[in-house]
MARMIKOL-729805 format. One record per atom (N, C-alpha, C): x negated, y negated, z; residue number from 1; residue in three letters; atom name. Coordinates in steps of 0.05 Angstrom, whole numbers, plus 5000, padded with zeros to 4 digits. Atoms other than C-alpha are relative to their C-alpha. Example, Ala and Ser with C-alpha at 12.3 -4.5 7.8 and 13.67 -1.06 7.14 Angstrom:
BEGIN
px  py  pz  resi  resn  name
4982  5024  5000  1  ALA  N;
4754  5090  5156  1  ALA  CA;
4982  4976  5000  1  ALA  C;
5016  5024  4999  2  SER  N;
4727  5021  5143  2  SER  CA;
5015  4978  5014  2  SER  C;
//
This chain:
BEGIN
px  py  pz  resi  resn  name
4986  5001  4976  1  MET  N;
5069  4755  4773  1  MET  CA;
4987  5017  5020  1  MET  C;
5010  4985  4983  2  LYS  N;
5045  4779  4836  2  LYS  CA;
5020  5009  5023  2  LYS  C;
4980  4991  4983  3  ALA  N;
5076  4820  4893  3  ALA  CA;
4986  5009  5026  3  ALA  C;
5011  4990  4975  4  ILE  N;
5065  4842  4965  4  ILE  CA;
5024  5026  5009  4  ILE  C;
4984  4979  4994  5  ILE  N;
5092  4908  4987  5  ILE  CA;
4995  5003  5032  5  ILE  C;
5005  5001  4971  6  GLY  N;
5101  4905  5064  6  GLY  CA;
5007  5025  5014  6  GLY  C;
5000  4972  4985  7  GLY  N;
5095  4969  5107  7  GLY  CA;
5011  4995  5029  7  GLY  C;
4989  5001  4973  8  THR  N;
5114  4979  5179  8  THR  CA;
4989  4975  5018  8  THR  C;
5005  5028  4986  9  GLY  N;
5117  4915  5218  9  GLY  CA;
5001  4978  4985  9  GLY  C;
5005  5021  5017  10  VAL  N;
5113  4871  5158  10  VAL  CA;
5026  5000  4979  10  VAL  C;
4979  4999  5017  11  TYR  N;
5183  4857  5131  11  TYR  CA;
5010  4971  4990  11  TYR  C;
4993  5026  5017  12  SER  N;
5180  4783  5104  12  SER  CA;
4971  4985  5000  12  SER  C;
5023  5017  5007  13  THR  N;
5128  4732  5085  13  THR  CA;
5002  4970  5020  13  THR  C;
4995  5024  4982  14  GLY  N;
5157  4675  5132  14  GLY  CA;
5007  4976  4982  14  GLY  C;
4996  5024  5017  15  TYR  N;
5172  4632  5071  15  TYR  CA;
5031  4998  4991  15  TYR  C;
4973  5001  5008  16  ASN  N;
5237  4608  5045  16  ASN  CA;
5003  5019  4975  16  ASN  C;
4997  4979  5018  17  LYS  N;
5265  4663  4998  17  LYS  CA;
5027  4996  4984  17  LYS  C;
4975  4992  5014  18  ARG  N;
5320  4681  4946  18  ARG  CA;
4999  5031  4998  18  ARG  C;
4998  4966  5004  19  GLU  N;
5344  4755  4944  19  GLU  CA;
5007  5004  4975  19  GLU  C;
4996  4989  5025  20  GLU  N;
5344  4790  4880  20  GLU  CA;
5003  5031  5000  20  GLU  C;
4997  4973  4999  21  LYS  N;
5369  4860  4865  21  LYS  CA;
4993  5008  4969  21  LYS  C;
5009  4993  5026  22  VAL  N;
5338  4894  4807  22  VAL  CA;
5007  5031  4994  22  VAL  C;
4991  4974  5008  23  SER  N;
5371  4959  4774  23  SER  CA;
4977  5013  4984  23  SER  C;
5018  4984  5017  24  THR  N;
5325  5011  4745  24  THR  CA;
5012  5028  4998  24  THR  C;
4991  4968  5004  25  LYS  N;
5336  5085  4720  25  LYS  CA;
4999  5016  5026  25  LYS  C;
5008  4983  4971  26  TYR  N;
5312  5109  4793  26  TYR  CA;
5016  4988  5022  26  TYR  C;
4982  5009  4977  27  GLY  N;
5359  5066  4831  27  GLY  CA;
4998  4966  5002  27  GLY  C;
5002  5030  4997  28  GLU  N;
5368  4991  4853  28  GLU  CA;
4983  4993  5024  28  GLU  C;
5017  5008  4978  29  VAL  N;
5321  4952  4893  29  VAL  CA;
5002  4974  5007  29  VAL  C;
4999  5026  4990  30  GLU  N;
5322  4895  4936  30  GLU  CA;
4974  4985  5003  30  GLU  C;
5024  5016  4996  31  LEU  N;
5270  4843  4930  31  LEU  CA;
5000  4970  5010  31  LEU  C;
5001  5025  4993  32  ASP  N;
5254  4776  4959  32  ASP  CA;
4984  4983  4984  32  ASP  C;
5016  5020  5020  33  ILE  N;
5227  4719  4912  33  ILE  CA;
4994  4978  5017  33  ILE  C;
5005  5023  4980  34  VAL  N;
5187  4664  4951  34  VAL  CA;
4985  4984  4979  34  VAL  C;
5013  5019  5017  35  ASN  N;
5161  4603  4917  35  ASN  CA;
4980  4987  5018  35  ASN  C;
5025  5009  4988  36  ILE  N;
5091  4581  4940  36  ILE  CA;
4989  4981  4987  36  ILE  C;
5018  5024  5013  37  GLU  N;
5065  4512  4917  37  GLU  CA;
5006  5008  4970  37  GLU  C;
4993  4998  5026  38  GLY  N;
5104  4527  4852  38  GLY  CA;
4996  5027  4987  38  GLY  C;
5003  4976  5005  39  GLU  N;
5084  4598  4845  39  GLU  CA;
5020  5021  5011  39  GLU  C;
4984  4982  4986  40  GLU  N;
5133  4655  4854  40  GLU  CA;
4983  5028  5007  40  GLU  C;
5011  4977  4996  41  VAL  N;
5113  4715  4891  41  VAL  CA;
5024  5019  5008  41  VAL  C;
4975  4979  4990  42  VAL  N;
5157  4779  4904  42  VAL  CA;
4989  5015  5027  42  VAL  C;
5008  4985  4970  43  PHE  N;
5161  4812  4973  43  PHE  CA;
5020  5022  4999  43  PHE  C;
4980  4975  4996  44  LEU  N;
5187  4885  4980  44  LEU  CA;
4995  5009  5024  44  LEU  C;
5001  4984  4975  45  ALA  N;
5199  4916  5046  45  ALA  CA;
5003  5028  4994  45  ALA  C;
5001  4971  5005  46  ARG  N;
5177  4988  5036  46  ARG  CA;
5020  5012  5014  46  ARG  C;
4982  4980  4984  47  HIS  N;
5220  5017  5090  47  HIS  CA;
5028  4983  5001  47  HIS  C;
4973  5015  5000  48  GLY  N;
5278  4965  5076  48  GLY  CA;
4997  4980  5025  48  GLY  C;
5004  5024  4983  49  ARG  N;
5288  4901  5115  49  ARG  CA;
5004  5007  5029  49  ARG  C;
4994  4990  4972  50  GLY  N;
5313  4938  5178  50  GLY  CA;
4983  5024  5006  50  GLY  C;
5019  4976  4995  51  HIS  N;
5259  4992  5173  51  HIS  CA;
5018  5026  5004  51  HIS  C;
4981  4980  4995  52  SER  N;
5316  5040  5159  52  SER  CA;
4995  5025  4980  52  SER  C;
5008  4980  5016  53  VAL  N;
5281  5084  5108  53  VAL  CA;
4974  5019  5007  53  VAL  C;
5026  4984  4991  54  PRO  N;
5233  5144  5129  54  PRO  CA;
4982  5004  4976  54  PRO  C;
5020  4998  5020  55  PRO  N;
5171  5152  5090  55  PRO  CA;
5003  5019  4977  55  PRO  C;
4993  4980  5021  56  HIS  N;
5191  5215  5056  56  HIS  CA;
5023  4998  4981  56  HIS  C;
4976  5007  5019  57  LEU  N;
5256  5184  5027  57  LEU  CA;
4997  4972  4989  57  LEU  C;
5006  5026  5014  58  ILE  N;
5229  5120  5004  58  ILE  CA;
5002  5003  4970  58  ILE  C;
4997  5002  5028  59  ASN  N;
5250  5108  4930  59  ASN  CA;
4975  4988  4984  59  ASN  C;
5022  5015  5007  60  TYR  N;
5180  5098  4908  60  TYR  CA;
5001  4995  4970  60  TYR  C;
4997  5004  5029  61  ARG  N;
5193  5104  4831  61  ARG  CA;
5016  4976  4996  61  ARG  C;
4985  5023  5003  62  ALA  N;
5251  5054  4840  62  ALA  CA;
4984  4973  5004  62  ALA  C;
5012  5024  4991  63  ASN  N;
5209  5004  4878  63  ASN  CA;
4978  4994  4977  63  ASN  C;
5025  5009  5018  64  ILE  N;
5144  5003  4828  64  ILE  CA;
5014  4991  4977  64  ILE  C;
4989  5005  5026  65  MET  N;
5189  5006  4766  65  MET  CA;
5017  4970  5004  65  MET  C;
4987  5029  4997  66  ALA  N;
5233  4942  4796  66  ALA  CA;
4977  4977  4998  66  ALA  C;
5022  5020  5002  67  LEU  N;
5168  4906  4804  67  LEU  CA;
4988  4996  4974  67  LEU  C;
5011  5001  5028  68  LYS  N;
5143  4922  4736  68  LYS  CA;
5019  4987  4982  68  LYS  C;
4981  5011  5015  69  ASP  N;
5211  4903  4706  69  ASP  CA;
4999  4973  5000  69  ASP  C;
5000  5030  4999  70  ILE  N;
5207  4830  4733  70  ILE  CA;
4976  4991  4996  70  ILE  C;
5024  5014  5009  71  GLY  N;
5138  4818  4709  71  GLY  CA;
4975  5003  5017  71  GLY  C;
5023  5000  4986  72  VAL  N;
5091  4837  4765  72  VAL  CA;
4975  5019  4987  72  VAL  C;
5025  4987  5009  73  HIS  N;
5019  4857  4748  73  HIS  CA;
4985  5006  5026  73  HIS  C;
5018  4997  4978  74  TYR  N;
4986  4851  4817  74  TYR  CA;
5014  5010  5024  74  TYR  C;
4985  4996  4971  75  ILE  N;
5006  4884  4885  75  ILE  CA;
4978  5004  5020  75  ILE  C;
5013  4995  4976  76  TYR  N;
4977  4880  4951  76  TYR  CA;
5023  5012  5019  76  TYR  C;
4984  4986  4980  77  ALA  N;
5006  4927  5002  77  ALA  CA;
4988  5005  5027  77  ALA  C;
5012  4992  4970  78  THR  N;
4999  4936  5078  78  THR  CA;
5009  5025  5006  78  THR  C;
4991  4973  4991  79  ALA  N;
5003  4999  5115  79  ALA  CA;
4987  5002  5028  79  ALA  C;
5007  4991  4968  80  ALA  N;
5002  5024  5189  80  ALA  CA;
4988  5023  4999  80  ALA  C;
5009  4973  5000  81  VAL  N;
4958  5078  5197  81  VAL  CA;
4989  5008  5029  81  VAL  C;
5016  4987  4974  82  GLY  N;
4924  5124  5252  82  GLY  CA;
4970  5006  4989  82  GLY  C;
5030  4996  5006  83  SER  N;
4849  5129  5256  83  SER  CA;
4993  5027  5008  83  SER  C;
5014  4979  4989  84  CYS  N;
4812  5192  5257  84  CYS  CA;
4970  4999  4996  84  CYS  C;
5027  5002  5000  85  ASN  N;
4745  5162  5248  85  ASN  CA;
4994  4976  5020  85  ASN  C;
5004  5015  4977  86  GLU  N;
4719  5132  5313  86  GLU  CA;
4986  4977  4995  86  GLU  C;
5009  5027  5010  87  LYS  N;
4687  5072  5275  87  LYS  CA;
5020  4980  5001  87  LYS  C;
4973  5018  5004  88  TYR  N;
4759  5045  5265  88  TYR  CA;
5014  5003  5023  88  TYR  C;
4983  4996  4975  89  ALA  N;
4799  5031  5329  89  ALA  CA;
5021  4986  4994  89  ALA  C;
4975  5014  4999  90  PRO  N;
4866  5007  5342  90  PRO  CA;
4995  4970  4995  90  PRO  C;
5003  5030  5004  91  GLY  N;
4874  4935  5319  91  GLY  CA;
4982  4990  4977  91  GLY  C;
5020  5003  5021  92  ASP  N;
4819  4941  5264  92  ASP  CA;
5013  4998  4975  92  ASP  C;
4993  5003  5029  93  ILE  N;
4829  4924  5191  93  ILE  CA;
4985  5015  4983  93  ILE  C;
5016  4989  5023  94  VAL  N;
4805  4968  5132  94  VAL  CA;
5010  4996  4974  94  VAL  C;
4994  4996  5030  95  ILE  N;
4805  4967  5058  95  ILE  CA;
5003  5026  4989  95  ILE  C;
5003  4973  5013  96  VAL  N;
4830  5029  5025  96  VAL  CA;
4989  5003  4978  96  VAL  C;
5015  4995  5024  97  LYS  N;
4783  5057  4975  97  LYS  CA;
5008  5024  4984  97  LYS  C;
4995  4974  5010  98  ASP  N;
4810  5126  4961  98  ASP  CA;
5022  5011  5018  98  ASP  C;
4978  4986  4982  99  PHE  N;
4859  5179  4983  99  PHE  CA;
4996  5033  4997  99  PHE  C;
4999  4967  4996  100  LEU  N;
4871  5251  5001  100  LEU  CA;
5033  5002  4998  100  LEU  C;
4971  4996  5001  101  ASP  N;
4942  5274  4982  101  ASP  CA;
5010  5027  5010  101  ASP  C;
4986  4978  4984  102  PHE  N;
4978  5322  5032  102  PHE  CA;
5032  4996  4997  102  PHE  C;
4973  5000  5005  103  THR  N;
5049  5304  5008  103  THR  CA;
5009  5025  4991  103  THR  C;
4987  4974  5009  104  LYS  N;
5098  5359  4989  104  LYS  CA;
5023  4998  4985  104  LYS  C;
4972  4997  5015  105  ILE  N;
5166  5342  4965  105  ILE  CA;
5007  4972  4985  105  ILE  C;
4994  5022  5018  106  ARG  N;
5161  5273  4929  106  ARG  CA;
5000  4999  4975  106  ARG  C;
5005  5003  5033  107  PRO  N;
5169  5255  4858  107  PRO  CA;
4976  4981  4998  107  PRO  C;
5031  5010  4998  108  LEU  N;
5098  5237  4844  108  LEU  CA;
4995  4984  4971  108  LEU  C;
5011  5014  5025  109  THR  N;
5101  5207  4771  109  THR  CA;
5021  4993  4988  109  THR  C;
4982  5013  5019  110  PHE  N;
5137  5171  4719  110  PHE  CA;
4997  5023  4972  110  PHE  C;
5004  4980  5026  111  PHE  N;
5107  5223  4666  111  PHE  CA;
5014  5026  5003  111  PHE  C;
4980  4972  4996  112  GLU  N;
5161  5278  4659  112  GLU  CA;
5001  5014  4973  112  GLU  C;
5004  4986  5023  113  GLY  N;
5145  5298  4588  113  GLY  CA;
5027  4994  4986  113  GLY  C;
4976  5004  5019  114  GLY  N;
5207  5309  4544  114  GLY  CA;
4991  4987  4974  114  GLY  C;
5006  5012  5025  115  LYS  N;
5205  5264  4484  115  LYS  CA;
4973  4985  4997  115  LYS  C;
5025  5012  4999  116  GLU  N;
5143  5230  4506  116  GLU  CA;
4977  5019  4997  116  GLU  C;
5019  4979  5002  117  PRO  N;
5076  5260  4493  117  PRO  CA;
4989  5003  5029  117  PRO  C;
5014  4995  4970  118  VAL  N;
5036  5287  4556  118  VAL  CA;
4982  4978  5005  118  VAL  C;
5019  5021  4988  119  LYS  N;
5003  5233  4597  119  LYS  CA;
4983  5011  5023  119  LYS  C;
5013  4998  4974  120  HIS  N;
4953  5234  4652  120  HIS  CA;
4990  4972  5006  120  HIS  C;
5005  5026  4986  121  VAL  N;
4929  5179  4694  121  VAL  CA;
4973  5004  5012  121  VAL  C;
5025  5000  4987  122  ASP  N;
4853  5165  4714  122  ASP  CA;
5002  4990  5027  122  ASP  C;
5001  5008  4974  123  MET  N;
4842  5163  4789  123  MET  CA;
4969  4994  5011  123  MET  C;
5029  5007  4991  124  GLY  N;
4770  5143  4788  124  GLY  CA;
4996  4975  5017  124  GLY  C;
5000  5024  4984  125  ASP  N;
4787  5076  4819  125  ASP  CA;
5031  4994  5008  125  ASP  C;
4975  5003  4994  126  PRO  N;
4858  5086  4848  126  PRO  CA;
5010  4976  5013  126  PRO  C;
4993  5028  4987  127  TYR  N;
4859  5020  4890  127  TYR  CA;
4980  4985  4985  127  TYR  C;
5014  5020  5013  128  CYS  N;
4837  4964  4846  128  CYS  CA;
4975  4989  5011  128  CYS  C;
5027  5015  4991  129  LYS  N;
4764  4944  4855  129  LYS  CA;
5002  4972  5002  129  LYS  C;
5001  5028  5005  130  ASN  N;
4777  4876  4833  130  ASN  CA;
5018  4988  5029  130  ASN  C;
4986  5012  4977  131  LEU  N;
4832  4865  4885  131  LEU  CA;
4989  5004  5025  131  LEU  C;
5012  4996  4975  132  ARG  N;
4793  4898  4939  132  ARG  CA;
4978  4981  5005  132  ARG  C;
5024  5024  5000  133  ASP  N;
4732  4853  4923  133  ASP  CA;
5008  4977  5009  133  ASP  C;
4989  5027  4993  134  ARG  N;
4775  4793  4924  134  ARG  CA;
5010  4998  5031  134  ARG  C;
4992  5001  4968  135  PHE  N;
4804  4809  4991  135  PHE  CA;
4978  5002  5021  135  PHE  C;
5026  4998  4985  136  SER  N;
4739  4825  5021  136  SER  CA;
4986  4971  5004  136  SER  C;
5010  5027  4999  137  ILE  N;
4711  4759  5003  137  ILE  CA;
5017  4976  5011  137  ILE  C;
4982  5019  4990  138  MET  N;
4773  4718  5020  138  MET  CA;
5001  5003  5029  138  MET  C;
4996  4993  4972  139  ALA  N;
4782  4754  5085  139  ALA  CA;
4975  4984  5014  139  ALA  C;
5025  5012  4990  140  LYS  N;
4706  4733  5103  140  LYS  CA;
5001  4973  5002  140  LYS  C;
5000  5029  5002  141  SER  N;
4715  4663  5086  141  SER  CA;
5021  4984  5020  141  SER  C;
4978  5006  4983  142  LYS  N;
4778  4659  5129  142  LYS  CA;
4992  5014  5031  142  LYS  C;
5007  4988  4973  143  GLY  N;
4744  4693  5189  143  GLY  CA;
5015  5020  5011  143  GLY  C;
4986  4978  4995  144  LEU  N;
4785  4756  5182  144  LEU  CA;
4982  5024  4997  144  LEU  C;
5024  4978  4998  145  ASP  N;
4742  4814  5207  145  ASP  CA;
5011  5026  4987  145  ASP  C;
4993  4976  5015  146  ILE  N;
4746  4872  5157  146  ILE  CA;
4977  5023  5011  146  ILE  C;
5019  4982  4986  147  LYS  N;
4715  4935  5192  147  LYS  CA;
4987  5018  4979  147  LYS  C;
5009  4979  5024  148  GLY  N;
4704  4977  5126  148  GLY  CA;
5015  5010  4984  148  GLY  C;
4985  4987  5024  149  ASN  N;
4728  5016  5068  149  ASN  CA;
5007  5028  5010  149  ASN  C;
4991  4976  4992  150  ALA  N;
4767  5077  5082  150  ALA  CA;
5016  5017  4982  150  ALA  C;
4985  4979  5019  151  VAL  N;
4796  5143  5051  151  VAL  CA;
5026  5002  5019  151  VAL  C;
4973  4998  4987  152  TYR  N;
4870  5146  5066  152  TYR  CA;
5009  5029  4995  152  TYR  C;
4985  4975  5003  153  VAL  N;
4900  5214  5081  153  VAL  CA;
5030  4996  5002  153  VAL  C;
4973  5005  5004  154  CYS  N;
4972  5213  5058  154  CYS  CA;
5016  5026  5008  154  CYS  C;
4988  4976  4988  155  VAL  N;
5017  5263  5097  155  VAL  CA;
5032  4996  4994  155  VAL  C;
4974  5003  5008  156  GLU  N;
5092  5274  5084  156  GLU  CA;
5020  4988  5023  156  GLU  C;
4981  5013  4979  157  GLY  N;
5123  5250  5152  157  GLY  CA;
5027  5018  4999  157  GLY  C;
5004  5019  4983  158  PRO  N;
5164  5234  5185  158  PRO  CA;
4985  5007  5027  158  PRO  C;
5013  4996  4976  159  ARG  N;
5129  5272  5240  159  ARG  CA;
4969  4990  5000  159  ARG  C;
5028  5006  4998  160  PHE  N;
5058  5254  5266  160  PHE  CA;
4988  5031  4995  160  PHE  C;
5015  4978  5008  161  GLU  N;
5002  5306  5250  161  GLU  CA;
4991  5013  5028  161  GLU  C;
5009  4985  4978  162  SER  N;
4978  5361  5296  162  SER  CA;
4969  4994  5003  162  SER  C;
5028  5004  4994  163  ALA  N;
4910  5360  5326  163  ALA  CA;
4980  5016  4984  163  ALA  C;
5013  4987  5020  164  SER  N;
4885  5413  5281  164  SER  CA;
5001  4991  4974  164  SER  C;
4998  5014  5022  165  GLU  N;
4909  5379  5221  165  GLU  CA;
4981  4976  4998  165  GLU  C;
5021  5022  5002  166  ILE  N;
4870  5315  5239  166  ILE  CA;
4973  5009  4999  166  ILE  C;
5031  4985  5005  167  LYS  N;
4806  5361  5250  167  LYS  CA;
4996  5005  4973  167  LYS  C;
5004  4992  5028  168  MET  N;
4815  5387  5181  168  MET  CA;
4998  4975  4983  168  MET  C;
5005  5020  5017  169  TYR  N;
4828  5318  5150  169  TYR  CA;
4974  4985  5004  169  TYR  C;
5024  5011  4991  170  ARG  N;
4766  5290  5186  170  ARG  CA;
4977  5016  4981  170  ARG  C;
5019  4983  5010  171  SER  N;
4726  5351  5159  171  SER  CA;
4998  4992  4968  171  SER  C;
4999  5006  5031  172  LEU  N;
4747  5333  5087  172  LEU  CA;
4992  4971  4993  172  LEU  C;
5007  5027  5007  173  GLY  N;
4723  5259  5093  173  GLY  CA;
5021  4977  5007  173  GLY  C;
4980  5018  4991  174  GLY  N;
4788  5225  5114  174  GLY  CA;
4993  4982  5022  174  GLY  C;
5002  5022  4981  175  ASP  N;
4785  5161  5153  175  ASP  CA;
5026  4992  5018  175  ASP  C;
4971  5009  4988  176  VAL  N;
4856  5138  5165  176  VAL  CA;
5022  5019  4988  176  VAL  C;
4977  4977  5006  177  VAL  N;
4924  5179  5163  177  VAL  CA;
5023  4981  4996  177  VAL  C;
4977  5016  5005  178  GLY  N;
4989  5146  5135  178  GLY  CA;
5021  5017  4989  178  GLY  C;
4979  4988  5013  179  MET  N;
5054  5166  5103  179  MET  CA;
5015  4990  4975  179  MET  C;
4984  5013  5019  180  THR  N;
5066  5122  5047  180  THR  CA;
4985  4992  4975  180  THR  C;
5014  5010  5024  181  SER  N;
5010  5106  4998  181  SER  CA;
5002  5020  4978  181  SER  C;
4992  4983  5023  182  ILE  N;
5025  5167  4955  182  ILE  CA;
5031  5007  4998  182  ILE  C;
5012  5002  5028  183  PRO  N;
5057  5162  4904  183  PRO  CA;
4992  4970  4993  183  PRO  C;
5005  5030  5009  184  GLU  N;
5055  5086  4908  184  GLU  CA;
4981  4992  4983  184  GLU  C;
5026  5010  5011  185  VAL  N;
4985  5077  4888  185  VAL  CA;
5004  5013  4966  185  VAL  C;
5001  4984  5027  186  VAL  N;
4994  5131  4828  186  VAL  CA;
5020  4987  4983  186  VAL  C;
4982  5008  5020  187  LEU  N;
5056  5102  4803  187  LEU  CA;
4991  4971  4990  187  LEU  C;
5009  5026  5008  188  ALA  N;
5028  5030  4801  188  ALA  CA;
4983  5003  4978  188  ALA  C;
5019  4996  5021  189  LYS  N;
4969  5056  4762  189  LYS  CA;
5010  5012  4971  189  LYS  C;
4988  4995  5026  190  GLU  N;
5013  5093  4712  190  GLU  CA;
5014  4979  4983  190  GLU  C;
4986  5019  5014  191  LEU  N;
5048  5028  4695  191  LEU  CA;
4978  4978  4994  191  LEU  C;
5021  5020  5008  192  GLY  N;
4984  4991  4687  192  GLY  CA;
4992  4976  5022  192  GLY  C;
4997  5025  4980  193  MET  N;
4988  4949  4752  193  MET  CA;
4977  5003  5017  193  MET  C;
5024  5004  4980  194  CYS  N;
4930  4928  4797  194  CYS  CA;
5014  5004  5026  194  CYS  C;
4986  4996  4980  195  TYR  N;
4945  4953  4863  195  TYR  CA;
4979  5005  5023  195  TYR  C;
5021  4998  4980  196  SER  N;
4906  4951  4932  196  SER  CA;
5014  4998  5027  196  SER  C;
4988  4996  4969  197  THR  N;
4925  4972  5006  197  THR  CA;
4980  4992  5019  197  THR  C;
5018  5007  4977  198  ILE  N;
4899  4937  5065  198  ILE  CA;
5013  5015  5024  198  ILE  C;
4986  4985  4979  199  ALA  N;
4913  4981  5126  199  ALA  CA;
4992  4991  5028  199  ALA  C;
5005  5008  4973  200  ILE  N;
4919  4963  5199  200  ILE  CA;
4999  5024  5017  200  ILE  C;
5001  4981  4980  201  ILE  N;
4895  5009  5251  201  ILE  CA;
5017  5001  5025  201  ILE  C;
4983  5005  4975  202  THR  N;
4951  5021  5301  202  THR  CA;
4998  5018  5019  202  THR  C;
5002  4981  4979  203  ASN  N;
4934  5081  5340  203  ASN  CA;
4980  5019  4988  203  ASN  C;
5019  4977  5005  204  TRP  N;
4885  5140  5348  204  TRP  CA;
5018  5024  4987  204  TRP  C;
4986  4976  5010  205  CYS  N;
4906  5202  5309  205  CYS  CA;
5002  5021  5023  205  CYS  C;
4994  4977  4980  206  THR  N;
4930  5262  5349  206  THR  CA;
4975  5012  5006  206  THR  C;
5025  4984  4993  207  GLY  N;
4872  5295  5388  207  GLY  CA;
4974  4982  4998  207  GLY  C;
5028  5020  4999  208  ILE  N;
4821  5233  5377  208  ILE  CA;
5000  4988  5028  208  ILE  C;
5001  5013  4976  209  ARG  N;
4837  5195  5439  209  ARG  CA;
5025  4991  5013  209  ARG  C;
4977  5008  4987  210  GLY  N;
4896  5193  5485  210  GLY  CA;
5026  5010  4983  210  GLY  C;
4975  4995  5011  211  GLU  N;
4969  5196  5462  211  GLU  CA;
5009  4976  4978  211  GLU  C;
4988  5021  5017  212  ILE  N;
5006  5156  5407  212  ILE  CA;
5020  4984  5015  212  ILE  C;
4979  5015  4987  213  GLN  N;
5044  5097  5436  213  GLN  CA;
5011  4979  4981  213  GLN  C;
4989  5015  5018  214  LEU  N;
5095  5060  5400  214  LEU  CA;
4997  4969  5000  214  LEU  C;
5007  5031  4992  215  HIS  N;
5082  4991  5434  215  HIS  CA;
4972  4994  4987  215  HIS  C;
5027  5006  5013  216  ASP  N;
5010  4998  5409  216  ASP  CA;
5000  4993  4970  216  ASP  C;
4994  5003  5029  217  ILE  N;
5036  5005  5337  217  ILE  CA;
5009  4973  4995  217  ILE  C;
4991  5024  5006  218  GLN  N;
5076  4944  5338  218  GLN  CA;
4983  4977  5007  218  GLN  C;
5014  5022  4995  219  GLY  N;
5028  4902  5374  219  GLY  CA;
4977  4999  4982  219  GLY  C;
5021  5002  5018  220  ALA  N;
4972  4917  5325  220  ALA  CA;
5008  4985  4973  220  ALA  C;
4989  5015  5022  221  MET  N;
5018  4895  5269  221  MET  CA;
5002  4971  5006  221  MET  C;
4997  5030  4998  222  ASP  N;
5039  4832  5302  222  ASP  CA;
4975  4984  5003  222  ASP  C;
5026  5015  4998  223  ARG  N;
4967  4811  5316  223  ARG  CA;
4987  4992  4972  223  ARG  C;
5015  4999  5027  224  ASN  N;
4947  4820  5241  224  ASN  CA;
5015  4991  4976  224  ASN  C;
4985  5003  5025  225  ARG  N;
5003  4811  5192  225  ARG  CA;
5000  4971  4988  225  ARG  C;
4999  5026  5008  226  GLU  N;
5004  4737  5187  226  GLU  CA;
4975  4991  4987  226  GLU  C;
5026  5005  5012  227  GLN  N;
4928  4732  5173  227  GLN  CA;
4996  5015  4972  227  GLN  C;
5000  4987  5027  228  ILE  N;
4932  4785  5121  228  ILE  CA;
5016  4991  4980  228  ILE  C;
4980  5016  5019  229  THR  N;
4992  4756  5086  229  THR  CA;
4989  4973  4989  229  THR  C;
5012  5027  5005  230  ASP  N;
4956  4689  5087  230  ASP  CA;
4979  5005  4978  230  ASP  C;
5023  4990  5019  231  VAL  N;
4895  4722  5052  231  VAL  CA;
5012  5005  4975  231  VAL  C;
4990  4998  5027  232  PHE  N;
4941  4750  4998  232  PHE  CA;
5005  4979  4987  232  PHE  C;
4992  5024  5015  233  LEU  N;
4972  4685  4984  233  LEU  CA;
4977  4981  4986  233  LEU  C;
5022  5021  5006  234  ARG  N;
4908  4650  4978  234  ARG  CA;
4986  5012  4976  234  ARG  C;
5007  4988  5024  235  ILE  N;
4885  4702  4928  235  ILE  CA;
5013  4997  4976  235  ILE  C;
4980  5005  5021  236  PHE  N;
4946  4692  4890  236  PHE  CA;
4999  4976  4987  236  PHE  C;
4998  5025  5008  237  LYS  N;
4942  4621  4884  237  LYS  CA;
4973  4991  4985  237  LYS  C;
5024  5006  5012  238  GLU  N;
4871  4623  4862  238  GLU  CA;
4996  5010  4970  238  GLU  C;
4998  4987  5024  239  GLY  N;
4890  4667  4803  239  GLY  CA;
4987  5027  4998  239  GLY  C;
5008  4975  5008  240  LEU  N;
4880  4737  4777  240  LEU  CA;
4999  5008  4972  240  LEU  C;
4996  4988  5028  241  ASP  N;
4865  4775  4713  241  ASP  CA;
4992  5029  4998  241  ASP  C;
5005  4969  5001  242  GLN  N;
4854  4847  4690  242  GLN  CA;
4976  5006  4986  242  GLN  C;
5027  4998  5016  243  ASN  N;
4786  4836  4658  243  ASN  CA;
4976  5013  5014  243  ASN  C;
5018  4985  4986  244  ASN  N;
4750  4864  4718  244  ASN  CA;
5006  5022  5012  244  ASN  C;
4992  4974  4986  245  CYS  N;
4784  4928  4728  245  CYS  CA;
5007  5015  4975  245  CYS  C;
4985  4981  5022  246  ASN  N;
4811  4987  4686  246  ASN  CA;
5027  5009  5007  246  ASN  C;
4973  4987  4989  247  CYS  N;
4880  4990  4717  247  CYS  CA;
5018  5001  4976  247  CYS  C;
4984  5002  5019  248  ASP  N;
4911  4972  4654  248  ASP  CA;
4995  5019  4980  248  ASP  C;
5013  4978  5019  249  ARG  N;
4871  5027  4616  249  ARG  CA;
4994  5026  5009  249  ARG  C;
5004  4977  4983  250  SER  N;
4878  5084  4658  250  SER  CA;
5015  5024  4989  250  SER  C;
4987  4978  5009  251  ILE  N;
4925  5129  4616  251  ILE  CA;
4985  5012  4979  251  ILE  C;
5012  4979  5022  252  ILE  N;
4899  5189  4577  252  ILE  CA;
5027  5019  4989  252  ILE  C;
4979  4987  5016  253  GLU  N;
4950  5216  4524  253  GLU  CA;
4988  5028  4990  253  GLU  C;
5011  4974  5013  254  LEU  N;
4939  5290  4499  254  LEU  CA;
5020  5009  4975  254  LEU  C;
//
């Protein structure tokens, strides 16, 4: 089964749906199940359907576990991000290839020891290469312009970053800044799921150019969300397997 996690500005697929609640040891999760040409696709609104949950309080473990429990193996996620790389301007679309983690207070793992052996997860390819490549090829065939591959800097939020912080992130190789990819991508990898984030540049980061404007953020999402979702669905309908990545073989036990 496949899933889409919708970030800021992406709260539905536009298809008829049925709602389903999944209970996990971490909490209950509301999912939408849509049927597209006979195939069921799961949709999860990361911030809730009314964008009511701030990034630092999202129950990431419940979300990812709920997807796993109903049989999801492949996840495409969207993210609204600011750009600290002048090659990527507001309105551009980038494929996230790696991350820098600056979160502080979030539960980051399913691996909490106890009766289980100590486990680690390989982060050599956190965002599934197969899903990234498939998105790039399909987007090109549909005329959707992808500006490049980006390193995602994940911050705690909900505040935006200071100009000095952005200067530091740039110096470390960051391209875009957001508040949600960690621990989402890590948790998916821990459960052997293929996960990829497609990011929409909604604004320049603090100190790059001008001030952050709310209407710019929503406008950038409105222009791109339908096209991106359509590419996701076309890839899902073509079929996927885990023979071209290591996502289900990333756990190292000691």
